[in-house]
Each structure stands twice: as structure tokens, then as C-alpha cells.
C-alpha positions in Angstrom: 16.9 -13.5 46.7 19.5 -16.1 45.1 22.9 -15.2 47.5 25.2 -16.1 44.9 23.9 -14.8 41.2 26.3 -11.7 41.5 29.3 -10.7 43.4 30.2 -7.1 44.6 33.6 -6.4 43.0 34.4 -2.4 44.0 31.7 -0.1 45.5 32.3 3.8 44.7 30.2 6.4 45.8 29.9 9.6 44.6 27.8 10.5 47.6 24.8 8.5 49.7 22.4 9.2 46.0 25.0 8.2 43.7 27.5 6.0 42.7 29.4 2.9 40.7 29.4 -0.5 42.0 31.3 -2.8 40.3 29.6 -6.4 40.0 30.8 -9.9 38.2 27.6 -12.4 37.4 28.0 -16.5 38.8 27.9 -18.0 35.9 27.2 -21.4 38.7 24.2 -19.9 40.3 20.9 -21.8 40.0 19.5 -18.9 38.1 21.1 -20.2 35.0 20.0 -24.0 35.7 16.5 -22.6 34.4 17.5 -19.5 32.9 18.5 -21.6 30.6 21.1 -24.4 31.1 23.7 -24.1 28.2 22.7 -20.3 26.9 22.1 -18.5 30.5 21.0 -15.3 30.4 20.4 -13.1 33.2 16.3 -12.7 34.4 15.5 -9.1 33.9 14.0 -9.7 37.7 17.7 -10.8 38.6 19.3 -7.9 37.2 16.3 -5.2 39.0 16.7 -6.7 42.2 20.3 -6.1 42.1 20.2 -2.7 41.4 18.5 -2.2 44.5 20.7 -4.1 45.9 23.8 -2.2 44.7 21.9 0.8 45.4 21.5 -0.1 48.9 25.2 -0.3 49.2 26.1 3.5 47.5 22.8 4.5 50.4 24.1 2.8 53.3 20.7 1.7 54.0 18.1 -0.8 53.3 15.1 0.2 50.3 12.5 -0.9 48.7 11.2 -0.6 45.0 7.4 0.8 45.3 7.4 1.5 42.3 8.7 1.1 38.7 8.6 3.5 35.8 10.1 2.0 33.5 12.8 -0.8 33.0 14.4 -1.5 29.2 16.6 -5.0 29.3 17.8 -3.2 25.6 21.1 -6.1 25.5 20.9 -9.5 26.5 23.3 -9.6 29.7 24.7 -13.1 30.1 27.6 -14.4 32.5 29.3 -16.3 29.3 29.6 -13.3 27.7 29.4 -10.6 29.9 30.6 -11.7 33.2 31.3 -8.5 34.4 29.6 -5.2 34.7 28.6 -1.3 36.7 25.7 -1.2 38.4 25.8 3.0 37.5 23.1 4.7 40.6 22.1 8.1 41.2 19.3 9.3 43.2 17.7 12.3 44.2 15.3 13.0 47.4 11.9 13.5 47.2 10.1 13.5 50.5 10.0 10.9 53.8 12.9 9.1 52.8 11.4 8.0 48.9 13.8 8.7 46.2 13.3 8.4 42.5 15.9 6.5 41.2 17.8 6.2 37.5 20.1 3.0 37.4 22.0 1.2 34.5 23.5 -1.6 34.1 26.8 -1.6 31.6 29.4 -2.4 30.2 31.1 -0.1 27.8 30.1 1.0 25.2 26.7 -1.6 26.2 23.4 -1.0 28.8 21.7 -4.0 29.4 19.3 -2.4 31.5 17.6 1.1 32.5 15.8 1.2 35.4 13.5 4.2 37.2 11.8 3.5 40.3 10.5 5.3 43.4 12.1 3.5 46.7 12.2 4.3 49.8 14.2 3.6 53.1 13.0 0.6 55.2 
């Protein structure tokens, strides 16, 4: 993953399974050179990886995405118009280190991405 895509500003875990992470997008990240140079748009795949990394921070353990059940990119997210966002994490334990992850990236009334996935401890 591109190391400079986002910066974590604050992590507020409610537990090892639920919490909120405040992030700031870096408009100078190299990913925007190709997506798109004069009108940067945050790539969905990078936002999914951001969710995974934020879930790891809340969970305090390395996680692997095993399957994505649903992913909706509902509003364009850009580092120029939307430089900060909240990543909301809610995981439910299943069995043997597996979890159902429900997450959303948003700011105020805007929701940029919703994700439902199965993840596991690495």
C-alpha cells in the first residue's frame, strides 16, 4: 500500500471491535498523479485498504480481508474538497479469528464508502 495516502489524526476505539478513526488524505500522494492529475479522486481500492488499516488500529491486530460482501462508493471523495473523514469500524466476532466487518467512510452528512466484508486475524 502507498504509505503516504492518508494520515491518522485520532483513533477512538470503543472496544477491540468497534471505533472511529479520523484520517486526513494527502493530496500530494503519488496515487493522485494517475487518478487524476488535475482533479484528484480517491480510488475505491485505496479507500478499502484504508478501512482495513483503520480496522487493524481499532482491533490492535493485523487483519486480512477474506471476502467483500458489499462495497458501495456513494459519493466522490477527493483530498482537495474532502481532506478529512471519519472511518467508522464495527466488527462482530464469528469463529476461529474471523469477523464480519461493517465500515463506512464519511464526513458529516456525506458518506463516501460503505463496506461489508469478512476479515480474519493474520
